[in-house]
N, C-alpha and C positions, 0 to 999 in steps of 0.2 A: 289186235289194235291197241296201241298204248293209250294210257289215260291222258285226257286233255285237261291240263291244269292252268288256271289263270291266276294272276295276282292283281289286286286292285292297285292301279298305278297312278293314283292321284297324288300321293305323298308318301314318304317313308322309304324303307329299304326293300322295295319290291324286287329289285334286280337280284339281290342275293338269294331270295327264296326261289326265284325262277332258275337260277344257276344250279342250285341243289336239285330241284325237281328234274331239270334236264339231264343232270348226271345220273339220276335214278331211272332214266328212260322215258319220262313223261314228255308229251308234246306241251310246250309252254307258250303262253301269250300274256302280254301286258294288257290289262283291261282298263280302258280309259273312257269307254262309252257304255251305257246300259245295254244296248243291243248286242254287244260282244258277249254278254253272259250266256246267250243262246248257243255259243260255240264251244262251251267247256263243260266238263263233268264235275270239277272241283275248283274251289276258289280260296286263295289265301288273302286275308285282310291283314296287311303287315303293320309293324310298329311305326311310330311317327309321333305326330302331335294330334291328339284326338279332337281338340276343338277346331284345328285347321282342317282335319279330315271331314268333320261335320259340315263346315262351310262349303267345302268342295263337293260333298255329296248333295248338298242343297243346290249348288250351281249347276251340277250335271244331272240332277233329278234321279239319283241312284236309290232312294229309299225303298220305294215299292218294288222296283225290279230286283233288288237284293232279297227282299222278303219272298218274292215269288220264286227266285232261284233256289231258295232253301227247301222248297217243296219237291225238288227233283235232283238237287246237287248237294255236295259236301262242302262245308265251310271250315276253315282253320283261321282263327283270330289270334295273333300274337301281340302282346303288350297293348298298344293302342287299339289293335284289332279286337282284342278281348273286351276292352271297354265298350267298343261299338256294338258288340253282339250281346252284351250282358242285359239282363232284365232290369237291374238297378245299379246306378252309378252314384257314388257319394264322394265328397271332398273335392269339388262341389258336385251337386247333382247335375246331370246333363242328359241330353237326348241320346237314345240308343235304339238299336233294332229290336231288342227284346227276344233274341233267338235262343238264349240259354238262361235258365233260371238260376242265376248267381247274383250276389251283391259284390261289387268291385269298388275298392277304394283307390282313387287315382294317386299317383306319386307317393305311395305308401312307404316305399323304401328310402325316400329322400330325393333330392334334386340330382342334377347331372353329376356333381362331384362325389356323390355317394354310390355311383354305379360300381358294380363289381362282377367278377367272374367266380364261379364256384362249381360244385357238383351236387347233384341230388339223386334221389332214388325213383326209378320208374317201377311201378307195380301194376300188373294187369291181372286182376283176380277174375276176370270174365273169360279168360282163355281156359283151355282144357286143364291146364295146371298153372298155378300162380307163377308168373314170371317176374323176376326182379333183376334190375341192372342199374348200374350207375351211369348217369348221363351228364355231360357238361352243360352249364347254364350261364348265360350272360344276361345280367340284369341292368337295364338302363332306364332310370326314372320309372321303375317298374310299378305297376298296380299290384294290389294284394286282393286275393279272393277272400272275402270275409264270411261268405255264406254260400253253401251248396244247396240248391233246392232239390225237391223230390225228383228222382230220375237222373240226377247229375252225379257222376261218380268221379272220384279223385283218381288220377293216373300217375301223378308224380308229386313228390314232396321235397321241400328244402327246409330242413329243420322241422318246425311245427306247422309250416305253411303248405297248403295245397298250391302247387304252381302249374299244374296241368290237369285238365278235366275234360270230360265229354258227356254229351247226352245225345244218343242216337247218332245223327249225322253232323253234329257240330262239335268241333274240337277247339280248345283254347289253351294258351300258355301265357304265363306272366313274363316269361323270359324270351330271349331271342335265339332260337335254335339255328337260325340261318347264319349266325356269327361264330358258331363253333365249327369244329372239323368233323363232327359226328353226324351223319345223315339219318340217324335212327328215328328221330321224331318225324321227319318228313316221310320216311318210309312207312311209318305207322299210319300217317294220314293217307298216303296212297292206298294202303291196304283197306281203308274204310270204304273206298269207292266200290269195291267188289261186294260189300255187304248190302243186303236189301234195305231199302228205305222203310 
């Protein structure tokens, strides 16, 4: 049976994530109501505008259902999705789900005009042998991870910055992997579904 992956479809580029997941063989669905979370194994919280996402999560009463989902499913937050799952948000402070012990600074790389494409290094030291590879990265009004808490490990770097990290069943990226032509990051997230919670 293929993995059932949803993307939070309140705002942001959720369609692009779902296209990549479908190409990798996952069953995909756009999640617009909290009760749909019961139908999936893994959830992508996409980029977009975090303050707008917060307002829509309030309107559709997503906060507690999302927290409950993480007790049994995997979560991947990209850009604004990272901001929503972080334990601490600065510049300015705002509400978050507190699913991952990181401090995140909003818009740390600058505004829309400072968006850029680059490449960074993925390093997985928890595998049988340390695996390193270059992956493309698209940064759009990107947040910056300022602190990794206990139990959170860096998975990818761009320069001196950690740009991808995980703790148990929560994965985050400051960049937009759905906008590159490399499905590696999404494949990595799918591989997490087979790991025990």
